[in-house]
Each structure stands twice: as C-alpha cells, then as structure tokens.
C-alpha positions in Angstrom: -0.4 -3.4 7.1 -2.2 -3.2 10.5 -5.5 -4.0 9.5 -4.1 -7.4 8.3 -2.6 -10.5 9.5 0.0 -11.5 6.6 0.0 -14.7 4.5 -2.9 -17.0 5.5 -5.5 -14.6 6.6 -6.6 -14.9 10.1 -9.3 -13.0 11.9 -9.3 -13.7 15.7 -11.9 -12.1 18.1 -11.1 -12.4 21.7 -11.4 -11.2 25.0 -8.2 -8.9 25.8 -7.4 -7.9 29.2 -5.3 -5.2 30.5 -4.8 -4.7 34.3 -5.0 -1.6 35.7 -4.1 -1.2 39.3 -5.0 1.8 40.9 -4.1 0.7 44.5 -6.3 -0.6 47.4 -7.5 1.4 50.6 -8.3 -0.5 53.6 -11.8 -2.4 53.3 -12.0 -0.5 50.2 -11.9 -2.3 46.7 -10.4 0.2 43.9 -8.4 -2.0 41.7 -10.3 -2.3 38.2 -9.6 -4.5 35.4 -10.7 -3.4 31.8 -11.2 -5.3 28.7 -12.9 -5.6 25.4 -15.1 -8.1 24.2 -16.9 -8.5 20.8 -20.6 -9.4 20.7 -21.8 -11.5 17.7 -24.9 -10.5 15.9 -26.9 -12.9 14.0 -29.3 -13.1 11.3 -30.8 -16.0 10.1 -29.6 -18.0 7.1 -32.4 -17.0 5.1 -31.9 -13.4 5.5 -28.5 -13.5 4.8 -28.3 -15.5 1.8 -31.2 -13.4 0.4 -29.2 -10.1 1.0 -26.7 -11.3 -1.1 -27.1 -9.1 -4.0 -26.4 -5.5 -5.0 -27.2 -3.0 -2.4 -26.5 0.6 -2.2 -22.7 1.5 -2.1 -21.1 1.4 1.4 -18.3 3.3 2.9 -14.9 1.7 2.8 -13.7 1.0 6.1 -11.5 -2.2 6.2 -10.3 -3.2 2.6 -8.7 -6.6 1.6 -8.2 -8.1 -1.6 -8.6 -6.2 -4.9 -9.7 -7.9 -8.4 -10.0 -6.0 -11.6 -12.0 -6.9 -14.8 -12.6 -4.6 -17.3 -13.5 -1.2 -16.1 -14.8 -2.5 -12.5 -12.6 -2.9 -9.4 -14.0 -5.5 -6.9 -12.8 -4.6 -3.6 -13.2 -6.9 -0.6 -14.7 -5.3 2.9 -13.0 -8.2 5.3 -15.6 -10.3 6.2 -18.2 -8.2 5.1 -18.6 -8.5 1.3 -17.3 -6.6 -1.9 -17.4 -3.1 -3.0 -18.1 -2.7 -6.8 -16.3 0.3 -8.3 -16.6 1.8 -11.7 -12.8 2.9 -13.0 -13.8 4.2 -16.1 -12.1 6.9 -15.2 -9.2 6.3 -12.9 -8.7 9.8 -11.9 -12.3 9.9 -10.5 -13.2 6.0 -9.5 -16.9 5.5 -8.4 -18.3 3.2 -5.6 -21.3 2.0 -7.3 -22.6 -0.8 -5.0 -22.0 -3.3 -2.1 -22.5 -7.0 -2.1 -23.1 -8.2 1.3 -21.6 -11.5 1.9 -20.9 -12.1 5.7 -17.3 -13.8 6.5 -16.1 -13.0 2.8 -12.3 -12.4 2.2 -11.6 -13.5 -1.3 -13.0 -13.6 -4.9 -12.3 -14.5 -8.5 -13.9 -13.3 -11.4 -14.1 -14.9 -15.1 -16.5 -13.4 -17.7 -19.7 -12.5 -16.1 -19.4 -14.7 -13.1 -17.9 -14.0 -9.6 -16.8 -16.8 -7.2 -16.6 -15.8 -3.5 -16.3 -17.2 -0.1 -18.9 -17.3 2.4 -17.7 -18.5 5.7 -17.5 -22.1 5.0 -19.5 -21.6 1.5 -18.5 -21.0 -2.0 -21.1 -18.4 -3.3 -21.2 -18.1 -7.2 -22.7 -14.5 -8.5 -23.9 -13.2 -11.8 -22.0 -9.6 -12.3 -23.4 -9.1 -15.9 -24.8 -6.0 -14.3 -23.1 -4.8 -11.4 -25.6 -3.2 -10.3 -28.1 -6.1 -10.1 -25.6 -8.9 -9.2 -27.6 -11.9 -8.7 -26.9 -15.1 -6.7 -26.6 -18.2 -8.5 -25.4 -20.8 -6.5 -24.3 -21.8 -3.2 -21.8 -24.7 -2.5 -22.2 -25.6 1.2 -19.3 -26.8 3.6 -16.5 -26.8 1.0 -14.1 -24.5 3.3 -14.2 -25.9 6.6 -11.4 -24.1 7.9 -13.3 -21.1 7.7 -15.8 -22.2 10.7 -16.8 -20.0 13.6 -16.6 -21.6 17.0 -17.8 -20.9 20.7 -21.1 -19.5 19.8 -24.5 -20.6 18.6 -24.6 -24.1 17.2 -27.6 -23.1 15.5 -27.1 -23.8 11.7 -30.1 -21.6 11.0 -28.1 -18.7 12.1 -24.9 -16.7 10.6 -22.8 -13.9 12.3 -23.0 -11.1 10.3 -21.6 -8.6 12.2 -19.9 -7.8 15.9 -20.2 -5.0 18.3 -17.3 -4.0 20.5 -17.8 -3.6 24.1 -15.3 -2.0 26.5 -15.9 -3.0 30.1 -14.3 -1.9 33.3 -15.0 -3.6 36.6 -13.7 -3.7 40.0 -12.1 -6.7 41.4 -9.9 -7.0 44.4 -10.1 -10.9 44.8 -8.3 -11.8 41.7 -9.3 -11.9 38.0 -13.0 -12.8 37.5 -14.3 -11.0 34.5 -17.9 -11.6 33.0 -17.2 -13.7 29.8 -19.8 -13.5 27.4 -18.7 -15.9 24.7 -16.0 -18.2 23.2 -13.4 -17.5 20.8 -13.9 -16.9 17.1 -11.4 -18.1 14.5 -11.7 -17.4 10.7 -9.2 -19.1 8.3 -9.6 -17.9 4.8 -9.4 -18.4 1.2 -7.7 -15.4 -1.1 -7.9 -14.4 -4.9 -5.7 -14.5 -8.1 -3.9 -13.0 -11.0 -3.8 -13.5 -14.7 -1.1 -11.9 -17.3 -3.4 -12.0 -20.4 -4.6 -8.5 -21.1 -7.4 -10.0 -23.4 -8.6 -13.1 -20.8 -12.0 -12.7 -19.7 -10.3 -13.7 -16.3 -9.9 -10.7 -14.1 -6.7 -9.8 -12.2 -6.0 -9.9 -8.6 -3.2 -9.1 -6.1 -0.5 -11.4 -5.2 -1.9 -12.2 -1.6 -4.6 -14.4 -3.5 -5.9 -17.6 -2.2 -8.3 -18.1 -5.5 -6.6 -18.9 -8.4 -8.5 -19.7 -12.3 -7.1 -21.5 -15.0 -9.2 -22.5 -17.8 -12.4 -24.3 -16.6 -11.0 -24.8 -13.2 -11.1 -22.7 -9.9 -8.2 -23.2 -7.6 -8.4 -22.4 -3.6 -6.0 -22.9 -1.0 -6.8 -23.5 2.8 -4.6 -23.6 5.5 -3.0 -27.0 4.2 -4.7 -28.2 0.9 -5.6 -27.2 -2.6 -9.5 -27.4 -3.5 -10.3 -27.9 -7.0 -13.8 -27.1 -8.4 -14.7 -27.8 -12.1 -16.4 -24.5 -13.4 -17.3 -25.4 -17.1 -20.8 -24.5 -16.1 -19.6 -21.2 -14.9 -22.4 -20.8 -12.5 -22.7 -24.4 -11.0 -19.2 -25.0 -9.8 -18.7 -29.0 -9.0 -16.3 -29.9 -6.5 -13.8 -32.2 -8.0 -10.5 -32.8 -5.7 -8.9 -31.9 -2.5 -5.4 -32.3 -2.1 -3.1 -31.8 0.7 -0.1 -29.3 0.2 1.6 -28.7 3.3 1.2 -26.4 6.4 0.6 -22.8 6.6 -0.4 -22.2 3.2 -0.9 -18.7 2.4 -1.3 -17.5 -1.4 -1.7 -19.0 -4.8 -0.8 -17.5 -8.2 -1.4 -18.7 -11.3 0.9 -18.5 -14.6 0.2 -20.3 -17.5 -0.3 -24.0 -16.4 1.5 -23.5 -13.5 0.4 -23.0 -9.8 2.8 -21.3 -7.3 1.7 -21.8 -4.1 3.2 -20.0 -1.1 3.7 -20.9 2.5 5.3 -20.1 5.7 8.1 -22.6 4.9 8.5 -22.3 1.0 6.9 -22.2 -2.4 5.6 -25.0 -4.1 5.1 -25.5 -7.8 2.2 -27.4 -9.2 1.3 -28.4 -13.0 -2.3 -28.8 -14.3 -1.6 -29.5 -17.7 -1.9 -33.0 -17.6 -4.7 -33.4 -15.1 -6.2 -30.3 -14.0 -8.3 -31.9 -11.3 -5.2 -33.6 -9.8 -2.5 -31.0 -10.1 1.0 -32.6 -9.8 3.8 -31.0 -7.6 6.8 -30.4 -9.9 9.0 -28.3 -7.7 9.6 -26.3 -4.5 11.8 -23.9 -3.0 12.3 -23.9 0.9 13.0 -20.9 2.8 13.0 -19.5 6.3 9.9 -19.3 8.1 8.1 -16.1 7.0 4.8 -14.9 5.3 5.5 -15.7 1.7 3.4 -13.9 -1.3 4.7 -15.0 -5.0 4.3 -13.9 -8.2 6.1 -15.6 -11.5 7.0 -15.1 -15.1 8.8 -17.2 -17.7 12.0 -17.3 -16.0 11.7 -16.3 -12.4 9.2 -16.5 -9.2 9.1 -13.3 -7.1 8.9 -14.3 -3.3 8.8 -11.4 -0.6 9.4 -12.8 2.8 8.1 -10.7 5.8 7.8 -10.6 9.6 4.9 -10.9 11.9 3.4 -12.8 14.8 1.5 -15.1 12.5 4.3 -15.4 10.0 6.5 -17.4 12.6 9.8 -15.6 11.5 11.9 -12.5 11.3 13.0 -12.1 7.7 12.0 -9.4 5.4 13.4 -9.6 2.0 12.6 -10.2 -1.7 13.7 -13.8 -3.0 14.5 -14.2 -6.6 14.2 -17.7 -7.6 15.3 -19.4 -11.1 12.9 -21.4 -12.5 15.0 -23.2 -15.6 14.5 -26.3 -13.6 11.4 -26.4 -11.8 12.2 -29.8 -9.9 15.3 -28.0 -8.8 14.3 -24.4 -8.5 17.4 -22.3 -7.1 17.8 -19.1 -5.2 19.1 -16.3 -7.8 19.2 -13.2 -5.6 17.8 -11.6 -2.3 17.2 -8.3 -1.5 16.7 -6.8 1.7 13.3 -4.6 2.5 11.4 -3.2 5.4 8.3 -5.4 5.5 7.2 -6.5 1.9 3.8 -7.6 1.4 2.2 -7.7 -2.0 3.8 -7.3 -5.3 3.4 -7.1 -9.0 5.5 -7.0 -12.3 4.4 -5.4 -15.6 7.1 -5.7 -18.3 10.4 -4.6 -16.5 8.7 -2.6 -13.7 8.5 -4.5 -10.6 5.9 -2.7 -7.8 6.6 -3.9 -4.0 4.2 -3.1 -1.2 6.7 -2.7 1.6 4.8 -2.1 4.7 5.3 1.1 6.4 8.2 2.2 3.9 5.5 2.6 1.2 5.4 1.4 -2.4 8.7 0.8 -4.1 8.9 0.6 -7.9 12.1 -1.3 -9.4 13.7 -1.2 -12.9 13.7 -4.9 -13.1 15.5 -5.3 -16.5 18.2 -6.9 -14.8 16.7 -9.0 -12.0 20.1 -9.6 -10.6 20.7 -5.9 -10.4 17.4 -4.2 -9.5 17.5 -0.6 -9.6 14.9 1.6 -7.4 13.2 3.9 -9.7 10.5 5.6 -7.1 9.6 5.1 -3.3 6.3 6.4 -2.6 6.5 7.2 1.0 4.0 8.1 3.7 1.6 5.5 3.4 1.5 1.8 4.5 0.9 -0.8 1.7 -0.7 -4.0 1.8 -1.1 -5.2 -1.9 -0.6 -3.9 -5.6 -2.1 -4.7 -9.2 0.1 -3.2 -11.7 -1.8 -3.4 -15.2 -2.4 -1.4 -18.1 0.0 1.5 -16.9 -1.9 1.9 -13.7 -1.0 0.7 -10.3 -3.9 0.1 -8.2 -2.6 0.1 -4.4 -4.6 -1.1 -1.1 -2.8 1.0 1.8 -3.9 1.3 5.5 -5.7 4.6 4.8 -7.4 4.0 1.5 -7.1 2.9 -2.2 -4.5 4.4 -4.5 -3.9 4.5 -8.1 -0.8 5.7 -10.0 0.0 6.3 -13.6 3.3 4.5 -14.5 2.9 5.3 -18.6 6.2 7.0 -18.0 8.5 5.0 -15.5 10.3 8.4 -14.8 7.3 10.1 -13.7 5.1 7.6 -12.0 2.3 10.0 -10.2 -1.0 9.7 -8.0 -4.5 9.8 -10.3 -6.7 9.2 -7.5 -7.2 8.1 -3.6 -10.4 6.7 -2.1 -10.3 7.4 1.4 -11.4 4.9 4.3 -14.3 6.2 6.1 -13.2 7.1 9.6 
C-alpha cells in the first residue's frame, strides 16, 4: 500500500530535491531547482491535550490501523487521530466521530478503555460513550522512539499538522536551496488481535504493535517490548522494558504467547509465569523482509514482503510449525506478490497481497492451500476476518466483505477516502 511503510512504521518528512535543467544562455540564469518541504504547524501542549476527545466526524484520508470492538470500528488516521465508525449495519457503516490525537498510529481496546500512542506518550481514553470520549490519563515519555527532531525544542508545543510547500528557485551557481527546517522522524507503535468472540478485548489487524493479554498491555518499539500493568484500566502503570532485537515490527497475542515479527525473524514470548517479564521461548529466523505474523494452536503464519524499509526482496507466506516452540520449523512457503496483513477464521485464510488485492484461501490443509477467491482491483494493506465479515484497509478506502458462504464472498460496503 503506497500510503504505508511496511513493518515498523516510519513517517519521514524530508526535503526532496529534483533538478530540472532548462539550459543556460550567456549571462542569463535559466537553470531551476524544484523541491518540496513540509512546514510544521504547532499548538500548545495544553491546546492539544484539551482536544483529545470526541469531535465532529472527519473525512478519512490516510487510514492506518483498524480495531473492532462490538459494533464499533476504530480506524487510525495516520498521525492525526482515530475515526469512530458505527458498524451496526455493515452494509452501511457510519462515521460518527473523530478523536484528535496528533502523532497517533496505534491503539488497543479493552472494555470501555482505549489505549493510543500520542507521539512519545500513552493516552488512556474512556470510550463508554463513543460520542463523548473522555481523556483519563497520559503516561509521558513511554515511547521515546517516537520523538520528532530538528524543530522547536519548546516542550510546551506539539506538532499537530504539516503544510506542504512546492518551491522552484533559480540557481546557476550550484545547488543552494532555501532550507526551512530539519528532518522529522517518527517510529511507531501499532495495535493487536484476540481470537475470543466473547472477550471484552477488541480485535485488531496483523500489523499491530500493541497487544493486550489479561491485565497487561504490551507494546513493541524498534528494538524492545514495553509492559504496562492495566489492572486499573484507566491508570496504566509502566512495569518493564525488555530488549528484543532490531527492526521489530509487529506483535500478535495468542493465548499466553506473544508472537513478535521483525525484519530478520519471528520471536515467541511466554507471559504465563511472569506477565511483567515475558520470557523468550522460541524463534524462527528468515531472510530480511517485513514480517507481519498471526498464529493458532499449531502454526504461525508469517508474510514477508519487500520494500525500502524492509531490507529484503522476498514476497511470500511462511508456515511455521509450533509443536516445539524452542525449535520452530518452517513447514511450507508460498510465493506471493507483496503480502502485508493477514487474518484467519476457521479454515479460511485472508491475505492482503498488495497490488494483487485480497486473496482468500481454503486452509483446511495448511500444507496445500487452495485459492478460493482473489479480489482484484484494490491495493490492500490489512484485514480483520471476524464473525463472517472481513474488514479490509486498502489504498482507496475501507472495504467490508461477507464470507458466510465461502463460495460466494461478496462486497457489503466501501467507505471511500476523501480526495
């Protein structure tokens, strides 16, 4: 999906320069340089925090992570906040409100509480009334990788938006461009998934970087796991931070295990004995590539995809046998186009295969997947398959499909992106 950088999510605003040589006449400068720069817009910290609440619904422009709880869809607007969508009627979902959270890219929901990243902070929200979301707590500085640099050092201000400027200047004496600021770098934290239909814990896609297990919230950064005790749901308490490795991208909880995807492999952690100090019980190494992962009782399903940030060129689905966690073994590899998010419900496996669209497989025999349907014409990023409905984030909108009849999977609705 062109709007995203796969794996651990990076948004880099930078000065991009293209040189347009028109020619030089004698004593006349006719050579120009065209470039783009982004101007940060600031508000005070107090203004931004006061606006972390339900506001009027906003057009969906750049969707990120999705999260489902009950009849509601929570959809991230990258670095802007969270759309709340009433999905009582999947054939006609309604965008009902927007929570402004600058720097937000991920979330997790348990009961009436939503946890979201707010640049370097963790914000806790009461969502018992989605039309009146209330900020309950802010844990400061818990995601240091999400700092932005090169701009105002005033801690009393927050970047809430950017203005794009396209500029052309004449320059016959070399490349000397007006430079308005530094480089901004964001490194995220993402959402999570649960397999229990009756659980108060919501369901998120496989591109997640937040995970909930019992009374703990686990988040992954570039190289570590951060643990929060959420026994008191609205007052999360920092409990621990553990190194994992490098280029960590996603986290997926299944029962008392955490499956963590990175550029170089999948790590398996057990939280049974000590939830605040997860222990590594296994790993599976693969070639460098972005690595979303989901799991069930017997297998882990790992999609590898290429891309600039993914450090590799492989595009495939790896099926990993989990009968011996300390020695997880590759069971089968399937070649794909550019796979990203995936989801599994019973014997159906859904894979977002980039520009190749959404692919649905009969996974009854995991070593001999059978393609049931390929929905082309959309560039897909992430999917949640739950309760016979598949929710798909694509480059042009949010799709919902009915798969109650695996031989007749059909579109229920589409929410278009604003142009």
